[in-house]
MARZA-495715 format. One line per 5 residues: number of its first residue (from 1); for each residue x, y, z of N, C-alpha, C. Coordinates in nm, 4 decimals, always signed. Example, Ala and Ser with C-alpha at 12.3 -4.5 7.8 and 13.67 -1.06 7.14 Angstrom:
2
1) +1.3190,-0.5690,+0.7800,+1.2300,-0.4500,+0.7800,+1.3200,-0.3300,+0.7800  +1.2850,-0.2250,+0.7080,+1.3670,-0.1060,+0.7140,+1.2900,+0.0030,+0.7870
# end
This chain:
156
1) +0.7134,-3.4757,-0.8799,+0.5979,-3.4072,-0.9363,+0.4898,-3.3876,-0.8294  +0.4685,-3.4925,-0.7493,+0.3674,-3.4839,-0.6439,+0.4033,-3.3738,-0.5443  +0.5328,-3.3568,-0.5159,+0.5777,-3.2534,-0.4236,+0.5421,-3.1139,-0.4763  +0.5587,-3.0911,-0.6049,+0.5255,-2.9618,-0.6648,+0.3757,-2.9369,-0.6551  +0.2962,-3.0375,-0.6831,+0.1503,-3.0247,-0.6739,+0.1100,-2.9953,-0.5305
6) +0.1701,-3.0670,-0.4343,+0.1389,-3.0462,-0.2930,+0.1727,-2.9027,-0.2507  +0.2916,-2.8539,-0.2894,+0.3305,-2.7174,-0.2524,+0.2377,-2.6148,-0.3168  +0.1984,-2.6388,-0.4408,+0.1079,-2.5468,-0.5099,-0.0271,-2.5420,-0.4404  -0.0808,-2.6574,-0.4046,-0.2098,-2.6622,-0.3347,-0.2009,-2.5949,-0.1981  -0.0923,-2.6189,-0.1270,-0.0720,-2.5565,+0.0035,-0.0675,-2.4038,-0.0111
11) +0.0072,-2.3560,-0.1118,+0.0178,-2.2130,-0.1384,-0.1202,-2.1534,-0.1672  -0.1974,-2.2171,-0.2566,-0.3312,-2.1678,-0.2910,-0.4229,-2.1664,-0.1696  -0.4123,-2.2679,-0.0850,-0.4922,-2.2751,+0.0372,-0.4625,-2.1550,+0.1275  -0.3337,-2.1236,+0.1448,-0.2955,-2.0106,+0.2300,-0.3430,-1.8783,+0.1707  -0.3321,-1.8639,+0.0399,-0.3780,-1.7416,-0.0261,-0.5280,-1.7234,-0.0044
16) -0.6052,-1.8302,-0.0245,-0.7507,-1.8226,-0.0076,-0.7895,-1.7908,+0.1366  -0.7182,-1.8480,+0.2333,-0.7472,-1.8176,+0.3736,-0.7234,-1.6701,+0.4038  -0.6165,-1.6143,+0.3508,-0.5878,-1.4731,+0.3746,-0.6886,-1.3828,+0.3050  -0.7306,-1.4187,+0.1848,-0.8324,-1.3403,+0.1140,-0.9639,-1.3451,+0.1918  -1.0016,-1.4632,+0.2385,-1.1237,-1.4783,+0.3180,-1.1168,-1.3900,+0.4421
21) -1.0019,-1.3889,+0.5070,-0.9844,-1.3061,+0.6262,-1.0065,-1.1587,+0.5940  -0.9492,-1.1124,+0.4825,-0.9645,-0.9717,+0.4441,-1.1092,-0.9380,+0.4057  -1.1757,-1.0275,+0.3337,-1.3124,-1.0020,+0.2895,-1.4098,-0.9907,+0.4061  -1.3836,-1.0646,+0.5115,-1.4759,-1.0655,+0.6247,-1.4239,-0.9825,+0.7421  -1.3367,-0.8864,+0.7122,-1.2955,-0.7896,+0.8123,-1.1875,-0.8347,+0.9069
26) -1.1270,-0.9484,+0.8834,-1.0216,-0.9950,+0.9716,-0.8899,-0.9259,+0.9439  -0.8054,-0.9250,+1.0432,-0.6721,-0.8690,+1.0252,-0.5857,-0.9710,+0.9511  -0.4865,-0.9225,+0.8782,-0.3934,-1.0149,+0.8140,-0.3070,-1.0805,+0.9215  -0.2437,-1.1891,+0.8848,-0.1539,-1.2566,+0.9786,-0.0419,-1.1630,+1.0220  +0.0025,-1.0753,+0.9324,+0.1083,-0.9812,+0.9693,+0.0589,-0.8796,+1.0716
31) -0.0642,-0.8324,+1.0570,-0.1192,-0.7397,+1.1565,-0.1318,-0.8073,+1.2920  -0.1664,-0.9352,+1.2916,-0.1748,-1.0103,+1.4180,-0.0370,-1.0263,+1.4812  +0.0658,-1.0452,+1.3993,+0.2030,-1.0534,+1.4508,+0.2435,-0.9180,+1.5096  +0.2174,-0.8104,+1.4374,+0.2505,-0.6757,+1.4846,+0.1796,-0.6448,+1.6153  +0.0533,-0.6870,+1.6264,-0.0257,-0.6628,+1.7484,+0.0141,-0.7540,+1.8640
36) +0.1007,-0.8516,+1.8382,+0.1433,-0.9436,+1.9432,+0.0474,-1.0592,+1.9650  -0.0529,-1.0737,+1.8785,-0.1479,-1.1842,+1.8913,-0.0860,-1.3165,+1.8468  +0.0137,-1.3087,+1.7610,+0.0880,-1.4261,+1.7150,+0.2340,-1.3979,+1.7471  +0.3027,-1.4914,+1.8131,+0.4431,-1.4668,+1.8475,+0.5314,-1.4605,+1.7229  +0.6411,-1.3862,+1.7349,+0.7352,-1.3744,+1.6233,+0.8763,-1.3582,+1.6787
41) +0.9715,-1.3692,+1.5891,+1.1113,-1.3425,+1.6211,+1.1415,-1.2027,+1.5682  +1.1102,-1.1037,+1.6528,+1.1210,-0.9634,+1.6124,+1.2664,-0.9238,+1.5947  +1.2906,-0.8489,+1.4870,+1.4229,-0.7961,+1.4587,+1.4269,-0.6461,+1.4862  +1.3247,-0.5734,+1.4447,+1.3221,-0.4279,+1.4663,+1.1781,-0.3783,+1.4575  +1.1564,-0.2628,+1.5186,+1.0230,-0.2014,+1.5146,+1.0381,-0.0507,+1.5232
46) +0.9523,+0.0176,+1.4507,+0.9437,+0.1636,+1.4595,+0.7952,+0.1989,+1.4669  +0.7662,+0.3255,+1.4651,+0.6272,+0.3694,+1.4675,+0.5502,+0.3181,+1.3449  +0.6192,+0.3059,+1.2310,+0.5522,+0.2695,+1.1062,+0.5799,+0.1287,+1.0550  +0.6869,+0.0632,+1.1036,+0.7283,-0.0639,+1.0449,+0.7626,-0.1683,+1.1497  +0.7591,-0.2941,+1.1059,+0.7898,-0.4073,+1.1929,+0.8694,-0.5075,+1.1094
51) +0.9787,-0.5588,+1.1638,+1.0604,-0.6584,+1.0945,+1.0732,-0.7816,+1.1830  +1.0564,-0.8978,+1.1217,+1.0636,-1.0233,+1.1961,+1.1115,-1.1349,+1.1032  +1.1602,-1.2421,+1.1634,+1.2097,-1.3543,+1.0841,+1.0952,-1.4300,+1.0190  +1.1176,-1.4725,+0.8960,+1.0239,-1.5609,+0.8264,+1.0398,-1.6989,+0.8901  +0.9302,-1.7608,+0.9324,+0.9404,-1.8909,+0.9991,+0.9629,-2.0060,+0.9010
56) +0.9483,-1.9789,+0.7720,+0.9797,-2.0760,+0.6672,+1.0815,-2.0120,+0.5729  +1.2029,-1.9918,+0.6236,+1.3001,-1.9122,+0.5489,+1.3601,-1.9845,+0.4285  +1.3908,-1.9049,+0.3258,+1.4684,-1.9584,+0.2141,+1.6113,-1.9860,+0.2595  +1.6628,-1.8998,+0.3461,+1.7963,-1.9112,+0.4041,+1.7871,-1.8629,+0.5481  +1.8741,-1.9133,+0.6362,+1.8756,-1.8583,+0.7725,+1.8964,-1.7067,+0.7678
61) +1.8193,-1.6349,+0.8462,+1.8264,-1.4894,+0.8496,+1.7227,-1.4205,+0.7629  +1.6434,-1.4976,+0.6888,+1.5374,-1.4437,+0.6016,+1.4412,-1.3621,+0.6884  +1.4346,-1.2343,+0.6596,+1.3575,-1.1402,+0.7412,+1.2508,-1.0714,+0.6571  +1.1351,-1.0501,+0.7164,+1.0263,-0.9771,+0.6517,+1.0173,-0.8374,+0.7121  +1.0030,-0.7379,+0.6268,+0.9823,-0.5996,+0.6706,+0.8428,-0.5605,+0.6252
66) +0.7607,-0.5189,+0.7222,+0.6179,-0.4992,+0.6990,+0.5755,-0.3609,+0.7484  +0.4977,-0.2878,+0.6684,+0.4412,-0.1636,+0.7210,+0.3316,-0.1971,+0.8226  +0.3160,-0.1148,+0.9217,+0.2120,-0.1408,+1.0214,+0.0729,-0.1120,+0.9667  +0.0650,-0.0366,+0.8618,-0.0629,-0.0116,+0.7975,-0.0909,-0.1262,+0.6995  -0.2152,-0.1728,+0.6960,-0.2522,-0.2828,+0.6057,-0.2778,-0.2290,+0.4654
71) -0.1847,-0.2575,+0.3781,-0.1961,-0.2257,+0.2364,-0.1568,-0.3529,+0.1639  -0.2378,-0.3970,+0.0699,-0.2115,-0.5228,+0.0013,-0.0895,-0.5148,-0.0900  -0.0802,-0.4102,-0.1701,+0.0243,-0.3981,-0.2712,+0.1298,-0.2978,-0.2246  +0.2536,-0.3400,-0.2206,+0.3624,-0.2536,-0.1756,+0.3635,-0.1200,-0.2488  +0.3359,-0.1231,-0.3790,+0.3446,-0.0009,-0.4579,+0.2193,+0.0869,-0.4490
76) +0.1257,+0.0484,-0.3616,+0.0143,+0.1359,-0.3282,+0.0490,+0.2262,-0.2093  +0.1646,+0.2032,-0.1467,+0.2106,+0.2910,-0.0392,+0.2497,+0.4256,-0.1005  +0.2401,+0.5304,-0.0223,+0.2820,+0.6614,-0.0717,+0.4322,+0.6605,-0.0983  +0.4786,+0.7552,-0.1791,+0.6215,+0.7654,-0.2091,+0.7017,+0.7784,-0.0801  +0.6538,+0.8643,+0.0073,+0.7242,+0.8894,+0.1338,+0.7299,+0.7623,+0.2189
81) +0.6174,+0.6935,+0.2309,+0.6112,+0.5732,+0.3142,+0.7019,+0.4639,+0.2576  +0.6999,+0.4491,+0.1260,+0.7825,+0.3478,+0.0609,+0.9309,+0.3764,+0.0815  +0.9704,+0.5015,+0.0674,+1.1120,+0.5351,+0.0877,+1.1518,+0.5171,+0.2342  +1.0632,+0.5496,+0.3263,+1.0909,+0.5290,+0.4688,+1.1067,+0.3803,+0.5005  +1.0325,+0.2968,+0.4303,+1.0413,+0.1524,+0.4524,+1.1810,+0.1013,+0.4137
86) +1.2329,+0.1507,+0.3031,+1.3676,+0.1095,+0.2611,+1.4736,+0.1613,+0.3579  +1.4567,+0.2829,+0.4072,+1.5505,+0.3370,+0.5051,+1.5448,+0.2538,+0.6338  +1.4243,+0.2124,+0.6743,+1.4088,+0.1260,+0.7925,+1.4787,-0.0086,+0.7695  +1.4695,-0.0622,+0.6480,+1.5257,-0.1944,+0.6163,+1.6783,-0.1928,+0.6057  +1.7366,-0.0797,+0.5735,+1.8805,-0.0742,+0.5464,+1.9684,-0.1267,+0.6608
91) +1.9523,-0.0812,+0.7850,+2.0394,-0.1349,+0.8913,+2.0137,-0.2834,+0.9185  +1.8927,-0.3283,+0.8930,+1.8622,-0.4708,+0.9093,+1.9384,-0.5508,+0.8042  +1.9360,-0.5037,+0.6798,+2.0083,-0.5708,+0.5718,+2.1580,-0.5747,+0.6018  +2.2129,-0.4655,+0.6512,+2.3559,-0.4610,+0.6863,+2.3871,-0.5614,+0.7985  +2.2978,-0.5725,+0.8961,+2.3178,-0.6683,+1.0056,+2.3094,-0.8127,+0.9540
96) +2.2191,-0.8376,+0.8602,+2.2083,-0.9713,+0.8007,+2.3391,-1.0060,+0.7290  +2.3941,-0.9102,+0.6538,+2.5205,-0.9341,+0.5830,+2.6344,-0.9665,+0.6791  +2.6363,-0.9031,+0.7956,+2.7401,-0.9301,+0.8953,+2.7162,-1.0627,+0.9677  +2.5910,-1.1056,+0.9733,+2.5543,-1.2214,+1.0551,+2.5654,-1.3556,+0.9842  +2.5570,-1.3551,+0.8508,+2.5537,-1.4805,+0.7758,+2.6539,-1.4761,+0.6618
101) +2.7086,-1.5923,+0.6296,+2.8019,-1.6024,+0.5177,+2.7252,-1.5786,+0.3886  +2.7466,-1.4616,+0.3288,+2.6745,-1.4290,+0.2063,+2.7499,-1.3198,+0.1306  +2.7196,-1.3087,+0.0027,+2.7785,-1.2012,-0.0778,+2.7089,-1.0687,-0.0513  +2.5798,-1.0775,-0.0204,+2.5007,-0.9573,+0.0068,+2.3648,-0.9976,+0.0631  +2.2895,-0.8983,+0.1031,+2.1516,-0.9212,+0.1438,+2.0637,-0.8867,+0.0249
106) +1.9936,-0.9873,-0.0261,+1.9019,-0.9649,-0.1372,+1.7693,-0.9115,-0.0861  +1.6997,-0.8430,-0.1728,+1.5677,-0.7898,-0.1397,+1.4713,-0.8299,-0.2511  +1.3539,-0.8730,-0.2102,+1.2538,-0.9091,-0.3105,+1.1145,-0.8780,-0.2578  +1.0248,-0.8565,-0.3531,+0.8837,-0.8349,-0.3232,+0.8063,-0.9397,-0.4006  +0.7285,-1.0202,-0.3313,+0.6441,-1.1185,-0.3987,+0.4991,-1.0806,-0.3710
111) +0.4593,-1.0889,-0.2451,+0.3308,-1.0358,-0.2044,+0.2073,-1.1113,-0.2482  +0.2203,-1.2378,-0.2805,+0.1029,-1.3138,-0.3234,+0.0392,-1.3943,-0.2108  +0.1177,-1.4342,-0.1144,+0.0680,-1.5235,-0.0106,-0.0110,-1.4529,+0.0980  +0.0313,-1.3332,+0.1346,-0.0340,-1.2578,+0.2420,-0.0750,-1.1221,+0.1848  -0.2022,-1.0844,+0.1979,-0.2486,-0.9568,+0.1420,-0.2097,-0.8374,+0.2299
116) -0.0807,-0.8276,+0.2542,-0.0262,-0.7197,+0.3367,+0.1136,-0.6919,+0.2810  +0.1370,-0.5723,+0.2326,+0.2641,-0.5375,+0.1701,+0.3823,-0.5771,+0.2577  +0.4880,-0.6262,+0.1955,+0.6089,-0.6618,+0.2696,+0.7245,-0.6842,+0.1737  +0.8446,-0.6715,+0.2287,+0.9642,-0.7047,+0.1525,+1.0391,-0.8164,+0.2255  +1.1099,-0.8957,+0.1473,+1.1921,-1.0035,+0.2004,+1.3377,-0.9587,+0.1956
121) +1.4086,-0.9729,+0.3062,+1.5525,-0.9514,+0.3117,+1.6159,-1.0883,+0.3337  +1.7015,-1.1304,+0.2397,+1.7532,-1.2669,+0.2429,+1.9034,-1.2663,+0.2154  +1.9824,-1.3305,+0.3032,+2.1256,-1.3412,+0.2739,+2.1450,-1.4314,+0.1516  +2.2168,-1.3798,+0.0497,+2.2293,-1.4568,-0.0741,+2.3745,-1.4647,-0.1226  +2.3999,-1.5717,-0.1970,+2.5268,-1.5894,-0.2665,+2.5048,-1.6008,-0.4169
126) +2.3813,-1.6267,-0.4567,+2.3467,-1.6337,-0.5992,+2.1995,-1.5966,-0.6151  +2.1599,-1.5692,-0.7381,+2.0206,-1.5340,-0.7655,+1.9267,-1.6479,-0.7281  +1.9737,-1.7707,-0.7378,+1.8904,-1.8865,-0.7031,+1.8513,-1.8878,-0.5548  +1.9269,-1.8187,-0.4721,+1.8927,-1.8121,-0.3294,+1.7619,-1.7363,-0.3063  +1.7119,-1.6663,-0.4096,+1.5845,-1.5938,-0.4010,+1.4711,-1.6703,-0.4697
131) +1.4928,-1.7962,-0.4987,+1.3949,-1.8782,-0.5702,+1.2910,-1.9332,-0.4723  +1.1722,-1.8750,-0.4741,+1.0667,-1.9143,-0.3802,+0.9989,-2.0458,-0.4175  +1.0317,-2.1022,-0.5334,+0.9725,-2.2318,-0.5693,+1.0476,-2.3470,-0.5054  +1.1655,-2.3210,-0.4504,+1.2386,-2.4274,-0.3815,+1.1769,-2.4511,-0.2435  +1.1917,-2.5718,-0.1922,+1.1342,-2.6009,-0.0598,+1.1933,-2.5087,+0.0474
136) +1.1077,-2.4609,+0.1340,+1.1532,-2.3825,+0.2491,+1.0617,-2.4175,+0.3674  +1.0915,-2.5309,+0.4303,+1.0078,-2.5791,+0.5413,+1.0184,-2.4905,+0.6650  +0.9271,-2.5092,+0.7537,+0.9251,-2.4360,+0.8812,+1.0546,-2.4633,+0.9561  +1.1225,-2.3579,+0.9961,+1.2460,-2.3709,+1.0738,+1.2111,-2.4043,+1.2181  +1.3028,-2.4701,+1.2856,+1.2758,-2.4993,+1.4269,+1.3060,-2.3749,+1.5104
141) +1.2466,-2.3696,+1.6272,+1.2559,-2.2506,+1.7118,+1.3990,-2.2193,+1.7540  +1.4804,-2.3210,+1.7779,+1.6197,-2.2972,+1.8188,+1.6968,-2.2278,+1.7070  +1.6765,-2.2704,+1.5819,+1.7454,-2.2068,+1.4689,+1.6976,-2.0628,+1.4493  +1.5683,-2.0402,+1.4644,+1.5146,-1.9047,+1.4511,+1.5699,-1.8132,+1.5602  +1.5773,-1.8646,+1.6811,+1.6310,-1.7858,+1.7931,+1.7774,-1.7513,+1.7685
146) +1.8554,-1.8473,+1.7185,+1.9965,-1.8214,+1.6864,+2.0093,-1.7132,+1.5778  +1.9267,-1.7239,+1.4740,+1.9300,-1.6237,+1.3675,+1.8940,-1.4859,+1.4226  +1.7910,-1.4809,+1.5049,+1.7492,-1.3549,+1.5655,+1.8640,-1.2943,+1.6473  +1.9272,-1.3751,+1.7302,+2.0365,-1.3262,+1.8149,+2.1540,-1.2763,+1.7318  +2.1860,-1.3470,+1.6233,+2.2953,-1.3031,+1.5358,+2.2651,-1.1661,+1.4762
151) +2.1455,-1.1519,+1.4207,+2.1102,-1.0246,+1.3567,+2.1075,-0.9116,+1.4600  +2.0431,-0.9358,+1.5740,+2.0323,-0.8307,+1.6757,+2.1696,-0.7899,+1.7264  +2.2628,-0.8833,+1.7367,+2.3974,-0.8498,+1.7861,+2.4729,-0.7635,+1.6842  +2.4316,-0.7635,+1.5600,+2.4980,-0.6828,+1.4572,+2.4211,-0.5575,+1.4178  +2.3123,-0.5296,+1.4875,+2.2358,-0.4068,+1.4639,+2.3039,-0.2933,+1.5409
156) +2.2952,-0.1769,+1.4873,+2.3409,-0.0670,+1.5672,+2.4485,+0.0103,+1.5089
# end
């Protein structure tokens, strides 16, 4: 029970920090990653989108796809931009499926923790693999690098 309370408080703390950042003109953490101010395990980049590994993955290979424009709600993106985002994500999802033992690459939108639209691409074998209430601690750098190399080797 204490673990659930701790995770809930941690989640609320992160949400409040991101809201504070937006209210006072700061860039979101995702914009800082895109700008190179915060290091990431980049998977792909285009003029409009950036994809990188989640450092606290639900499963190895968990990748975030983010528009370079700061929009809080994914469905506030234009129809064209939203469809382009899915087209950008498709080869990444296919590479994830080739890189990890899974039935498919799941896609989900949560968008509560960071006020910057994004989708999660996660290798899954069951619906429970998309359960964000389960623990997902920070991965170590060696595991993230291995996941990045696997996905990049299957892109193309």
